[in-house]
C-alpha atoms as a printed R data frame, in Angstrom:
    type eleno elety resid chain resno       x       y       z
1   ATOM     1    CA   HIS     A     1   5.968   6.481  12.076
2   ATOM     2    CA   LEU     A     2   5.626   5.462   8.417
3   ATOM     3    CA   VAL     A     3   7.436   7.117   5.525
4   ATOM     4    CA   GLU     A     4   6.341   6.518   1.935
5   ATOM     5    CA   SER     A     5   8.435   7.124  -1.145
6   ATOM     6    CA   GLY     A     6   8.417   6.339  -4.837
7   ATOM     7    CA   GLY     A     7   5.435   8.268  -6.124
8   ATOM     8    CA   GLY     A     8   5.474  10.477  -9.189
9   ATOM     9    CA   LEU     A     9   4.289  10.941 -12.750
10  ATOM    10    CA   VAL     A    10   4.030   8.098 -15.229
11  ATOM    11    CA   GLN     A    11   2.404   7.460 -18.579
12  ATOM    12    CA   PRO     A    12  -0.309   4.817 -19.041
13  ATOM    13    CA   GLY     A    13   1.198   1.354 -19.050
14  ATOM    14    CA   GLY     A    14   4.107   2.495 -16.944
15  ATOM    15    CA   SER     A    15   5.318   1.278 -13.553
16  ATOM    16    CA   LEU     A    16   6.127   2.673 -10.144
17  ATOM    17    CA   ASN     A    17   7.395   1.003  -6.986
18  ATOM    18    CA   LEU     A    18   6.160   2.572  -3.763
19  ATOM    19    CA   SER     A    19   8.016   2.015  -0.509
20  ATOM    20    CA   CYS     A    20   6.781   2.278   3.065
21  ATOM    21    CA   ALA     A    21   9.464   2.332   5.744
22  ATOM    22    CA   ALA     A    22   8.728   2.018   9.451
23  ATOM    23    CA   SER     A    23  10.556   4.136  11.968
24  ATOM    24    CA   GLY     A    24  10.447   3.486  15.686
25  ATOM    25    CA   PHE     A    25   8.928   0.021  15.446
26  ATOM    26    CA   THR     A    26   9.355  -3.120  13.374
27  ATOM    27    CA   PHE     A    27   6.920  -4.539  10.848
28  ATOM    28    CA   ASP     A    28   7.468  -8.119  12.041
29  ATOM    29    CA   TYR     A    29   4.066  -8.480  13.714
30  ATOM    30    CA   TYR     A    30   2.114  -5.953  11.711
31  ATOM    31    CA   ALA     A    31  -0.268  -6.099   8.820
32  ATOM    32    CA   VAL     A    32   0.669  -3.397   6.324
33  ATOM    33    CA   ALA     A    33  -1.792  -2.077   3.799
34  ATOM    34    CA   TRP     A    34  -1.837   0.386   0.941
35  ATOM    35    CA   PHE     A    35  -4.776   2.702   0.422
36  ATOM    36    CA   ARG     A    36  -5.455   5.371  -2.152
37  ATOM    37    CA   GLN     A    37  -7.683   8.394  -2.395
38  ATOM    38    CA   ALA     A    38  -8.586  10.078  -5.646
39  ATOM    39    CA   PRO     A    39  -9.967  13.653  -5.697
40  ATOM    40    CA   GLY     A    40 -13.577  13.704  -4.574
41  ATOM    41    CA   LYS     A    41 -13.591  10.029  -3.642
42  ATOM    42    CA   GLU     A    42 -13.328   8.069  -0.431
43  ATOM    43    CA   ARG     A    43 -10.113   6.421   0.609
44  ATOM    44    CA   GLU     A    44 -10.103   2.842  -0.664
45  ATOM    45    CA   GLY     A    45  -8.069  -0.214   0.220
46  ATOM    46    CA   VAL     A    46  -5.631  -1.428  -2.410
47  ATOM    47    CA   SER     A    47  -3.628  -4.225  -0.820
48  ATOM    48    CA   CYS     A    48  -2.598  -5.804   2.440
49  ATOM    49    CA   ILE     A    49   0.286  -8.030   3.470
50  ATOM    50    CA   GLY     A    50   0.485  -9.889   6.743
51  ATOM    51    CA   ASN     A    51   4.058  -9.906   7.963
52  ATOM    52    CA   SER     A    52   3.420 -12.831  10.282
53  ATOM    53    CA   ASP     A    53   1.887 -15.166   7.677
54  ATOM    54    CA   GLY     A    54   2.846 -13.625   4.327
55  ATOM    55    CA   HIS     A    55  -0.724 -13.639   3.028
56  ATOM    56    CA   THR     A    56  -1.640 -10.880   0.600
57  ATOM    57    CA   TYR     A    57  -4.958  -9.409  -0.484
58  ATOM    58    CA   TYR     A    58  -5.826  -7.007  -3.296
59  ATOM    59    CA   THR     A    59  -8.799  -5.061  -4.453
60  ATOM    60    CA   ASP     A    60 -10.151  -6.416  -7.730
61  ATOM    61    CA   SER     A    61  -9.147  -3.432  -9.844
62  ATOM    62    CA   VAL     A    62  -5.421  -3.983  -9.207
63  ATOM    63    CA   LYS     A    63  -5.201  -7.768  -9.199
64  ATOM    64    CA   GLY     A    64  -2.623  -8.957 -11.706
65  ATOM    65    CA   ARG     A    65  -1.072  -5.479 -11.956
66  ATOM    66    CA   PHE     A    66   0.026  -4.583  -8.402
67  ATOM    67    CA   THR     A    67   2.147  -6.671  -6.056
68  ATOM    68    CA   THR     A    68   2.845  -5.967  -2.413
69  ATOM    69    CA   SER     A    69   5.878  -7.433  -0.676
70  ATOM    70    CA   SER     A    70   7.825  -7.043   2.527
71  ATOM    71    CA   ASP     A    71  11.524  -6.905   3.323
72  ATOM    72    CA   ASN     A    72  11.789  -7.394   7.071
73  ATOM    73    CA   ALA     A    73  15.540  -6.806   7.049
74  ATOM    74    CA   LYS     A    74  14.893  -3.311   5.693
75  ATOM    75    CA   ASN     A    75  11.698  -2.866   7.705
76  ATOM    76    CA   THR     A    76  10.019  -1.822   4.471
77  ATOM    77    CA   VAL     A    77   6.894  -2.817   2.556
78  ATOM    78    CA   TYR     A    78   6.597  -2.239  -1.165
79  ATOM    79    CA   LEU     A    79   3.829  -1.816  -3.694
80  ATOM    80    CA   GLN     A    80   5.007  -2.614  -7.214
81  ATOM    81    CA   MET     A    81   2.525  -1.087  -9.620
82  ATOM    82    CA   ASN     A    82   2.609  -2.198 -13.254
83  ATOM    83    CA   GLY     A    83   0.282  -1.396 -16.110
84  ATOM    84    CA   LEU     A    84  -0.752   1.889 -14.521
85  ATOM    85    CA   GLN     A    85  -3.834   3.602 -15.897
86  ATOM    86    CA   PRO     A    86  -5.272   7.101 -15.424
87  ATOM    87    CA   GLU     A    87  -7.848   5.702 -12.982
88  ATOM    88    CA   ASP     A    88  -4.952   4.721 -10.694
89  ATOM    89    CA   THR     A    89  -4.210   8.408 -10.152
90  ATOM    90    CA   ALA     A    90  -4.535   9.150  -6.438
91  ATOM    91    CA   VAL     A    91  -2.716   9.910  -3.231
92  ATOM    92    CA   TYR     A    92  -1.388   6.596  -1.937
93  ATOM    93    CA   TYR     A    93  -1.033   5.889   1.783
94  ATOM    94    CA   CYS     A    94   0.535   3.031   3.661
95  ATOM    95    CA   ALA     A    95  -0.905   1.964   6.965
96  ATOM    96    CA   ALA     A    96   0.053  -0.554   9.617
97  ATOM    97    CA   GLU     A    97  -1.748  -2.359  12.400
98  ATOM    98    CA   GLY     A    98  -0.414  -4.740  15.032
99  ATOM    99    CA   LEU     A    99  -3.632  -5.752  16.781
100 ATOM   100    CA   GLY     A   100  -4.191  -8.570  14.299
101 ATOM   101    CA   LEU     A   101  -0.856 -10.116  15.286
102 ATOM   102    CA   GLY     A   102   0.585  -9.410  11.874
103 ATOM   103    CA   ALA     A   103  -2.200 -10.887   9.776
104 ATOM   104    CA   CYS     A   104  -4.546  -9.081   7.425
105 ATOM   105    CA   ARG     A   105  -8.290  -9.457   7.692
106 ATOM   106    CA   PRO     A   106  -9.166 -11.441   4.541
107 ATOM   107    CA   GLY     A   107 -10.356  -9.273   1.668
108 ATOM   108    CA   VAL     A   108  -9.934  -5.614   0.822
109 ATOM   109    CA   PRO     A   109  -8.386  -3.679   3.729
110 ATOM   110    CA   ASP     A   110 -10.633  -1.294   5.601
111 ATOM   111    CA   VAL     A   111  -9.548   2.154   6.765
112 ATOM   112    CA   GLY     A   112 -10.941   1.520  10.233
113 ATOM   113    CA   ASP     A   113  -8.684  -1.468  10.836
114 ATOM   114    CA   PHE     A   114  -5.431   0.536  10.736
115 ATOM   115    CA   SER     A   115  -4.075   2.917  13.347
116 ATOM   116    CA   ARG     A   116  -0.670   3.961  11.956
117 ATOM   117    CA   TRP     A   117  -0.596   5.985   8.742
118 ATOM   118    CA   GLY     A   118   1.971   7.494   6.453
119 ATOM   119    CA   GLN     A   119   1.746  11.008   5.081
120 ATOM   120    CA   GLY     A   120   0.684   9.940   1.589
121 ATOM   121    CA   LEU     A   121   2.288  10.483  -1.764
122 ATOM   122    CA   GLN     A   122   0.942  11.453  -5.143
123 ATOM   123    CA   VAL     A   123   0.774   9.044  -8.065
124 ATOM   124    CA   THR     A   124  -0.329  10.593 -11.345
125 ATOM   125    CA   VAL     A   125  -0.871   8.632 -14.535
126 ATOM   126    CA   PHE     A   126  -1.223  10.907 -17.564
127 ATOM   127    CA   SER     A   127  -1.122  10.590 -21.307
């Protein structure tokens, strides 16, 4: 399963680094994505990293502020979030999928493409 950590409260302009650790399998041939869901809104894709090819994809609203990376030795994927704004407030989920042989579908990740999900963690940006 997937275990997320690193969420919390932060002021606008602040940073958080989310972690997603895999247990029971390795990320080597998985695409790993981050999604978020704000109250009353649908879950949206934030980023994806392909552990087989290293390619990354981001939704437009986070480009230049968020960076996803993978540490295969630790079997962990990260989402470094800088310049956080109140509109980034949401529950953040990591998700993994191996059917794509470790590559992300180009573009914003889609909920339907991922079969393994973490429990989610709250990120709140307040002033």
